[in-house]
C-alpha positions as CSV (number, residue, x, y, z in Angstrom):
1,M,33.8,50.9,-2.2
2,I,31.9,50.0,0.9
3,Q,31.3,46.5,-0.6
4,N,35.0,46.0,-1.5
5,R,36.1,47.0,2.1
6,S,33.6,44.5,3.5
7,L,34.9,41.8,1.2
8,R,38.5,42.5,2.2
9,R,37.5,42.4,5.9
10,A,35.7,39.1,5.4
11,T,38.7,37.6,3.5
12,I,41.2,38.7,6.2
13,A,38.9,37.3,8.9
14,L,38.9,33.9,7.1
15,Q,42.7,33.9,6.5
16,R,43.6,34.3,10.1
17,P,42.1,30.9,11.3
18,V,43.4,29.2,8.2
19,R,47.0,30.5,9.0
20,R,46.6,29.4,12.6
21,L,45.4,25.9,11.5
22,R,48.2,25.6,9.1
23,R,50.8,26.3,11.8
24,D,49.1,24.1,14.4
25,T,50.9,20.7,14.7
26,R,49.3,19.5,17.9
27,A,47.3,16.7,16.3
28,L,49.9,15.6,13.7
29,A,51.1,12.6,15.7
30,M,47.5,11.4,16.1
31,I,46.8,11.7,12.4
32,E,50.0,9.8,11.5
33,M,49.1,7.1,14.0
34,A,45.5,6.8,12.5
35,V,47.0,6.4,9.0
36,T,49.8,3.9,9.9
37,L,48.3,1.8,12.7
38,P,46.1,-0.4,10.5
39,T,49.1,-1.2,8.3
40,L,51.3,-2.0,11.3
41,L,48.6,-4.2,12.8
42,L,48.1,-6.0,9.5
43,L,51.8,-6.7,9.1
44,S,52.1,-7.8,12.8
45,F,49.1,-10.2,12.6
46,G,50.3,-11.5,9.2
47,G,53.7,-12.2,10.6
48,L,52.2,-14.1,13.5
49,E,50.0,-16.1,11.1
50,I,52.9,-17.0,8.9
51,S,54.9,-18.1,11.9
52,S,52.1,-20.3,13.1
53,L,51.6,-21.9,9.7
54,M,55.3,-22.6,9.3
55,L,55.4,-24.2,12.8
56,A,52.4,-26.4,11.8
57,H,54.3,-27.5,8.7
58,T,57.3,-28.5,10.8
59,R,55.2,-30.4,13.3
60,I,53.2,-32.3,10.6
61,S,56.4,-33.2,8.8
62,N,57.9,-34.5,12.0
63,I,54.8,-36.6,12.8
64,A,54.9,-38.1,9.3
65,L,58.5,-39.2,9.8
66,S,57.8,-40.5,13.3
67,V,54.8,-42.6,12.2
68,A,56.9,-44.1,9.3
69,D,59.9,-44.8,11.6
70,N,57.8,-46.3,14.4
71,A,55.8,-48.5,12.0
72,S,59.1,-49.8,10.5
73,R,60.2,-50.9,14.0
74,I,57.0,-52.9,14.9
75,A,58.0,-56.3,16.2
76,S,61.6,-55.7,15.6
77,E,62.5,-56.7,19.2
78,S,60.4,-59.8,19.1
79,G,62.1,-63.2,19.9
80,L,59.9,-65.0,17.4
81,A,61.5,-66.4,14.2
82,N,59.1,-64.4,12.1
83,P,57.9,-61.4,14.1
84,Q,54.2,-60.5,13.5
85,V,52.7,-57.1,13.0
86,R,49.5,-56.8,15.0
87,E,46.5,-54.4,14.8
88,V,47.3,-53.3,18.4
89,D,50.8,-52.3,17.3
90,V,49.5,-50.2,14.4
91,N,47.0,-48.5,16.8
92,D,49.8,-47.7,19.2
93,V,51.7,-46.0,16.4
94,F,48.7,-43.9,15.6
95,R,48.2,-43.1,19.3
96,G,51.7,-41.9,19.5
97,A,51.0,-39.5,16.5
98,Q,48.0,-38.1,18.3
99,I,50.1,-37.4,21.4
100,E,52.8,-35.8,19.4
101,S,50.2,-33.5,17.7
102,G,49.2,-32.1,21.0
103,T,46.7,-29.2,20.8
104,M,46.7,-29.5,17.0
105,N,44.5,-32.6,17.6
106,L,45.4,-34.8,14.6
107,L,42.3,-37.0,15.3
108,A,39.8,-34.2,14.8
109,N,41.6,-32.2,12.1
110,G,43.6,-34.6,10.0
111,R,44.1,-38.0,8.5
112,V,47.1,-40.3,8.7
113,I,47.3,-43.1,6.1
114,L,49.9,-45.9,6.7
115,S,50.5,-48.3,3.8
116,S,52.7,-51.4,3.6
117,L,54.3,-51.2,0.1
118,E,55.6,-54.7,-0.8
119,L,56.4,-56.8,-3.9
120,N,53.6,-58.9,-5.4
121,D,54.1,-62.4,-6.9
122,D,54.8,-60.9,-10.3
123,G,57.6,-58.7,-9.0
124,G,55.5,-55.5,-9.1
125,Q,54.8,-53.0,-6.4
126,W,51.8,-53.6,-4.2
127,I,49.9,-51.9,-1.4
128,H,49.4,-55.0,0.7
129,W,47.6,-53.4,3.6
130,Q,46.6,-49.9,4.6
131,R,45.4,-48.4,7.9
132,C,44.1,-44.9,8.7
133,Y,43.7,-42.6,11.6
134,G,41.8,-39.3,11.9
135,N,38.4,-37.9,10.9
136,M,39.4,-35.9,7.9
137,N,37.7,-37.2,4.8
138,V,40.6,-38.0,2.5
139,S,42.1,-41.2,1.0
140,S,45.5,-42.2,-0.3
141,A,46.8,-40.4,-3.4
142,Y,48.2,-43.7,-4.6
143,G,45.2,-45.9,-4.2
144,P,43.5,-48.1,-1.6
145,Q,44.7,-51.4,0.0
146,G,45.2,-54.0,-2.8
147,T,46.4,-51.5,-5.4
148,G,49.0,-53.4,-7.6
149,A,48.1,-56.8,-6.2
150,S,49.1,-58.3,-9.6
151,G,51.1,-57.3,-12.6
152,T,53.8,-54.6,-12.7
153,S,51.8,-51.5,-13.8
154,F,51.8,-49.9,-10.3
155,A,55.1,-48.0,-10.2
156,G,55.3,-47.5,-6.4
157,M,54.5,-44.5,-4.1
158,G,55.9,-41.0,-4.2
159,D,56.8,-38.5,-6.9
160,E,56.3,-39.7,-10.4
161,G,59.6,-40.8,-11.9
162,S,61.2,-41.2,-8.4
163,E,58.8,-43.5,-6.7
164,V,59.6,-45.4,-3.5
165,K,59.9,-49.1,-4.3
166,A,59.9,-52.1,-2.0
167,G,62.5,-54.9,-2.4
168,E,62.3,-58.6,-2.0
169,G,61.4,-59.3,1.7
170,N,61.8,-55.6,2.5
171,P,58.5,-53.8,2.8
172,I,58.3,-50.0,3.0
173,M,56.2,-48.2,5.5
174,F,54.8,-45.3,3.5
175,V,52.9,-42.5,5.4
176,E,50.6,-39.8,4.0
177,I,49.3,-37.1,6.3
178,T,46.8,-34.4,5.5
179,Y,46.0,-31.8,8.2
180,R,43.4,-29.0,8.1
181,Y,45.2,-26.0,9.5
182,Q,43.1,-23.6,11.6
183,P,44.3,-20.0,11.2
184,A,45.4,-18.6,14.6
185,V,45.0,-14.9,13.9
186,L,43.4,-14.3,10.5
187,A,40.5,-16.8,10.8
188,S,37.9,-14.2,10.1
189,L,39.7,-12.8,7.1
190,Y,41.1,-15.9,5.4
191,D,38.2,-18.2,4.8
192,A,39.8,-20.7,2.3
193,P,40.7,-24.0,3.9
194,I,44.5,-24.6,4.3
195,D,45.5,-28.3,4.0
196,I,49.0,-29.3,5.0
197,D,50.2,-32.5,3.3
198,Y,53.4,-34.5,4.0
199,E,54.7,-38.0,3.1
200,A,57.4,-40.1,4.6
201,A,58.8,-43.6,4.1
202,F,61.0,-46.0,6.0
203,A,62.1,-49.5,5.1
204,V,61.2,-52.2,7.7
205,R,64.1,-52.7,10.0
206,D,64.1,-56.5,10.5
207,A,62.5,-59.6,8.9
208,R,58.8,-60.0,9.7
209,D,55.9,-62.1,8.8
210,T,54.4,-60.2,5.9
211,S,51.5,-62.5,5.2
212,Q,49.0,-60.3,7.1
213,I,48.3,-58.0,10.0
214,F,47.5,-60.3,12.9
215,N,44.8,-59.7,15.5
216,P,45.0,-62.3,18.2
217,N,42.7,-62.3,21.3
218,P,42.0,-59.9,22.9
219,S,41.5,-58.4,19.5
220,A,42.0,-54.7,18.7
221,T,39.9,-52.4,16.7
222,V,41.0,-52.4,13.0
223,A,41.8,-48.9,11.8
224,N,40.3,-49.5,8.3
225,C,40.5,-46.7,5.7
226,P,37.1,-45.3,4.8
227,T,36.4,-44.0,1.3
228,G,37.3,-40.3,1.0
229,V,38.4,-37.5,-1.3
230,Q,41.7,-38.6,-2.9
231,R,44.7,-36.6,-1.7
232,K,46.6,-34.8,-4.3
233,K,50.1,-35.9,-5.2
234,R,52.9,-33.6,-4.2
235,H,53.4,-31.9,-7.6
236,D,49.7,-31.1,-7.7
237,R,49.4,-29.5,-4.3
238,G,50.7,-25.9,-4.9
239,H,52.1,-24.3,-1.7
240,N,50.3,-26.2,1.0
241,G,48.5,-23.0,2.2
242,L,51.6,-20.9,2.8
243,G,51.4,-19.3,-0.7
244,G,47.8,-18.3,0.0
245,I,48.7,-16.6,3.3
246,L,51.6,-14.8,1.7
247,G,49.4,-13.7,-1.2
248,W,46.7,-12.5,1.1
249,A,49.3,-10.4,3.0
250,G,50.7,-9.0,-0.3
251,L,54.2,-10.5,0.4
């Protein structure tokens, strides 16, 4: 009996603090915050990263269009019978792209490939000349300068089945840009490189001398294209990095 009474007293003594603890809600808000705060932070940072990546896509797409458009206007205001395209003109187009890229720094983090798509003597498509800007180690998805110089096997540049093609006396300025995106928020969590790729094409506005790119004195530095890893064509690229971010965030 004495043992039973002692056990009941001990049980009652334990029940009292348990009941008080069960009724105590003073730390409930803190517990809820500790549970939900990591999720809220992840969603907030993920949203910022996605916004930053989408903005980078927009800017690189606009730069591709600007380079193709500006290259198509080279020498268009010249009073010569056959306006010439000069190396200094091409360099000015690239300099404009660098200025437009701003803090994204296209020179350090990307590669611009400008190709003159023309007709060869056999009536086929031909990359007559090609110039590059930027330190990223990539090359054209459609081949180097001289691709398609003879014959008709080279279909043109662009998506398979709907390639861009030059006409007689009407070269096409075809631009490829690859940019290595630097994560703004999730750099320490998302380690895979994110490459943004865009292409653009504009027909040359006026007649021009297409025999070569001229480099009169004082001569300008020729922006030759070094050998690099070949860019993927658009249907092989996946989601240009956006899909990876969305997958990482579980969206």
